[in-house]
N, C-alpha and C positions, 0 to 999 in steps of 0.2 A: 466427526463432529462439525468440522468446517464446511463439509459438503452439505450437511443438514441445514446449517445456518444460511449458507448461500442459496439453497433451494427455497427456504422460507422467505428470504428477502426478495427473490425473483417473483414468487407468488404474490407477495405484498405489492410489489411495484406493478405487476400486471393487473392486479385487482384495482389498484388506485388509478391506473391508466384507463381502465374500463369505466370507472366512475366519473372520471373527468370527461371522457368522451360522451357519456350519457348526459352529464350535466350540460355540456355544450349544445346538446340537441333538445334541451328542455327549455321551453319559453312560456312565461306567464304574462298574458296581456291583462292589465288591470284597469278598472274604473272606466271602461269605454261603454258605449251603447252597442250591445251585441245584437246584430240583426241576422238571425239564422236563415231567413227566407222561409223556411218551413217552421211554423210556430211563431209565437209572440216574441217581441223584442225585450231585452233586459236593459233598463235604462242605465244603471251603474253596475255593469257586470264584468266578470272575469272569464278568461278562456285559457285553459292549460293545454300546452302541446308537449307530447312526449314521444320520442322515437318516431317522429314524422307523422303522428296521428293526433287527432283531437281527443284528449283523454277526459277532460272535465269542462263543463260550462255551467256557470252559476254566479254566485256572489260570495265575496270574502273567501276565495280559494287560497289556501295556504301555499306559499311557494316552496317547492322541493329544494333541498340543499343544492346550491350551485346553479340554480335556474337563472336564466336571463329574464329580467323583469322589464316589460315595456309599459310605461304609463300612458294609457289612452284616454285620459281625462278630457272631456269635451270633444272626443273623436268618435268615429263610427266604425265598427268592426263588421265587415261583410265577407262572405265567401268569395274566393277569386272568381272573376268572370270567365265564362266558357265561350270561346269563339268558334263558329262553324265555317266551313268552306274557305279555308285560308291556304296560303302557300308558304307559311312560316316554316323555316327549316329546309326548304328546297330551293331557295333563291339566294343569289349573291348580290352584293351591292353593284351599282352601275359599272359595267365592264367586266364583271366576274361571271356573267352567264347565269343560267338557271336550269332547273330540272323539272319544269312544270308540265309541258305538253309534249307528248311523244308523237312522231309522225305516224299517221295511219287512221283509218276510219273506225277501226275496232281494236282497242288495245287493253282489254279488261285485266290482263295478267300483269300490267305494270304496277309496281308497288312503291309508293313514295318512301317507304322505310329504307329502300336501297340507296336513297339520295340524301337522307337526313344529315345535315351538317350542324353539329352543336355549336359551331362558331359563327353561324349565320347572324349577322348584325341585327336582323329583324327580331330576333328573340329578345334581346335586351330592350329594344325600343318598345316591343309589344307589352312586355310584363310591367313596364313602368306605368302603363295605363290601367293597372289592376287586373289585366288578363293573365291568368295563371295556367290555363289549359286551352289548347287549340286543336282543331280538327284540320289536319293537313291532307290535301288531295293531290293526286298526280294527274292533273289536267282537267280541262273543261271544254276544249274547243272541238273535240271529235264527237261523233255520235255516241260511241261507247268508249269511255275513258277508263283510266285505271282505278285502282283501289284507293282506300284512304286509311289514315291512321290518327290516333289521338295521342298528343304529346303533353307532358308536363314541361313547362318552360324552365327546367333546371336540370343540370347534369352535364358532364364532360363527354359522355359517350351516348350514342343514339339509343342503345338498348336500355340504358338507365332512365331515359326520358319517356319511353313508350308506356302509355297507360293501357292501350288496346290497339291491336293490329286488325286489319281487314274489317274496319268498322262498317263500311258501306261501299257499294259500287256506284260510280258516277256516270250518269247518262245525260246527254244534252239533246233535248227534243227539238231544238231549233238549229242544230249544227248541219246546215245544208252545205254540200261541197260545191266548189266552183268547177263547172264544165265536166263533172263526172258524177256518177251515182253514189249516194242519193243527193240530188240537187233540189228537191222539193219536199214539202211537208209529207205528202203521201209516200214519197220515196224513203224518208226517214222512218216512218212507221212500218213500212214494208221491210226495210232493212232490219229493224229490231225484231219483227216477227220471225224473219228468216233465221236470225242468230239464236233467238230463244228456242225456236223449234229444234234447231240443231243441238242445242245444249240439252234439251229434254231427251232427245233421242240418244245422245251421248251418255247421259246419266242412266237411261234405261239399259243400254248395252253393258255399261260398266256394272250395274247392279246384277244383271243376269250372269255376267262372267264371274262375279264374286260368289254367287249362289252355286254356280256349277262347280266352282273350286278347281277349274282347270285339270280335270281328271285325265284327259287325254292330251298330253303336252306335245304329242307328235303332230296332231291336227291343228293347223293354223288357218284362221280366217283372214284372207288378204284384205277384206273390207272392214275388219274390226279395228276401227280407229281408237277404241278405248283400251287396246292392249298396251302393256307397259312400254313396249318398244316404239309404239306410235302414239304416245301421249300427246294430246292437243292442249297446250297451255291456255289457249284462248277459251276452249270449252270447259277446261278444268275450273277456270275462274268464274264462268257463268253458271255452272251447275248449282252452287250454293244460292245463287240469285233466283233461279227458276224453281228451286225446291223450297224456297221460303226461309232458308237458314240465314241468309245475309240480306240486310236492307239495301235498297237501291234509292239513291237520290236522283230524282229526275229534274234537271234544270229546264225551266220554262221561261218564255219571254212575253207571251201574250195569251189571250183566252183560247186561241186555236191550239197552241202547244200544250196548254193545261188540259184541255179536253182530251187530246190524244194521250197525254200521260195518264189520265184517269182511266181511259179505256184499256191501255196496256196493263196497268196495275190490276184491273178487274179481270181481264182476259187470262192473264198468267198467274193470278193470285199472288202477286208480288208483295213483299213487305215494303211498300212504297212510301217515299217522303217527297213532297213537292217543294222545290225551291223556286219561288216566284218573285218577279220584279214588277209585275203589273197584271191586271186582269183577274186577280185571285178572288175578288168579292163576288163575281158572277157565279162562282162555283162553291162559295162558302158553305151553303146549306148541304150540298152533296158531300163535301169534304168532311163536314161535321158528322153527318150521318154515317159515313164509311170510316170514320175515326182515323183519318190520314193526317200525320203531322205536317207542319208547314215551316219552311225556312223563309222568312219574309225579308227580301232584300231591296224593296222598292220605296222605303220611307222617304229617302232623300232624292228619289228619282223624279224626273219631270213628267207630269201627266200628259197624255195625248191631247191634242188641241180641242177635242170635243168633250173632254172630261173636266170636272171642277178642279180648280187649282189646288185645293187642299184634299183631294181624294186620297192620295197616298198617305197623308198625315193621319187620316182617320182609320185607315185600314187595320192597324194593329188593334184598335179599340173594338172594331167589329169582330175580328177573329177571337178576341178574348170573350166578347159577349156571347159568341156561339160556342164557347168552350172548346175551341180548337187548340190543340197543343202546338205552340209556335215559338220560334226563336228568331232573334234579330240577326241579320247578316249585313255588315257594312258595304259589301259588294266590291271590296278591293282585291285586285288580282295582280300577279307578277310584281312589278316594282310598287304597285299600289298596295301591296299587303303590309307595307309599313303603316298603313292607316287602320289596321285591325283594331288598334287601341281606341279608335273613335266609335266603337259600337254603342257606347252610352248616348251618343248624339241622336241616333235613331230612336232610342227609348225616350229621351228628353222631349223630342218633337211630338212623339205619340202621346206622352202624358199631357202635353199642352193642348192636345186635341181629343181628349176623352178617355184615354187609357189610364187606369188607376196605377199609382206608383207601385203598389204591391205586384200587379201583373207585369209591369215593366221590368221589375227586378227579377221576377221568375223567368222572364224571357231572355235575361242575360246570364242566368245561372242554372237553376235546376231544370228548366225546360230543355235547353240544349243538351244537358247531361242525360236527360231521359231519352231524347231523340237519338243520341249516340250510344245509348245503352251503358252509360257509366254513372248512373245516378246513385249507385251504392257506394261510390268512391268520392265523388265531388259534386258541387252544385249547391250545397247548403252546409251550414255549420251544425254538425251533429257528432256526438261522441262515436269514435271508431272510424270516422272518415279521414281521408288524407288531409293533412293540414295545409290546405291552400287557402290562404287568408290575406285580405287586404284591409289596411286601416286608412279610412278616408276622413277628410275634414268635414264632409257632409254626405248627402245621398249621391250615388253615382249618376242619377238622372238630373241632378242640378248642375248647371254649367260651371258654377264657381267652385265646385268641389274638386279637391286635389288628393291624389294618392300620396300618403306619407311613408307607409311601410308595406312591403310585400313579403309574404312568407310562402314558399313552395316546398311541399313535402317536408315541412318542419324546419326548413333552412331559411335564414334571413337572406334576402336578395339585396345586393348592392344597388343603390338607387342611381346608377349611372348607365350611360349608353354612349354609342358613337355620337349621337346628337348632343348630349350634355357635355361630352368632352370637347367637341368642336365649339360649342357655345363658350365654354370657359377659355378655350384657347384664343378665340377671336375677340372675346370681351377684353382679355388682357392686352391684346395688340391694339385695339381701339382706344382703350384707356391710356396706354402709353403714348400713343400719337396725340391724344387730346392734351396730355400734360406738356408735351413738347411744344405744342402750338401756343400754350399759355406762357 
């Protein structure tokens, strides 16, 4: 009898524990202006989060038992921002080194996942700006760089942070080498053609070998580079690119490199994405016609001396007018990736120069999610999507707006970082010194 009572008590305790855990992961945001990005806003709306997902959006939603309630009266509820082309998670603070750029002209097999550090101080700094999801790459300085990964900025282990691996291959159309091949624009294009042709041949041999089924294992082709014993990791990484399975982001610097990128995309039927910092408007019509996404990184860049001073400010508005799928990129690399949180600045400037606020918000949220192939999970506030949410005092594109609450994968994020801790530390020291002087 005692054993039965003991068993019943254990079951009750376990069940109660499960309910407490569930309640701790249930959050109801009430009375805020819900801005889902896709669809109309709700002026005094509620948003319910359960088990890391958005479960309800509407008005007068009843709070489940034990749910944490956040009163967002007078505030604005947006999806978390999505940042592309960052180094968040693979860099350390000054003196700690970084894992961004590998040595070599062609290193497509490098995977940033192998270097993800959940303790990277940039993670806390970035998410305090309302950025909840980042696209982290493994280099940009070589002609053919490594792969890229999408991370949710929450979690103690790298595998728990990953939203998607091998999102895109990174190629730099302007990465000319010093005193060695390829040192010119024609050299870069020729180098890419050579590597892509090798990858196509490698894929062909591998396919033929799979069909053949290796019936005669005694006969071995010494020139068969696709055999298991002679796997070429460089070619293995490029095969998904030349077969159109994996997107490729082509970094460009000017109209020449953009033209070359477009030709390479067309010639090899790549699933191409153009990352541009200038010169993109000359090819806007062609890009729109060929339905090529754009990562626009030139809003805050200095125009060339023969260009209008506000050319870059107007660029996003023109891209939107031509219905080009585009996202903003603040252009921060290495130690500069601590400025990823500044992506709303590019949107703000663009709105002041003709871009609608609606399109600006899309370029910070759902557009980059679509470009990265994660639009079913993040980028907008919709039932069933991952609960990456930020509560702002106003619109993200307004300079005075501040982030008050960040939720990632249904978890409330502490609004602290190395920078806030240093601020509090030195504020205390300064105030104590001021008191002593008095």
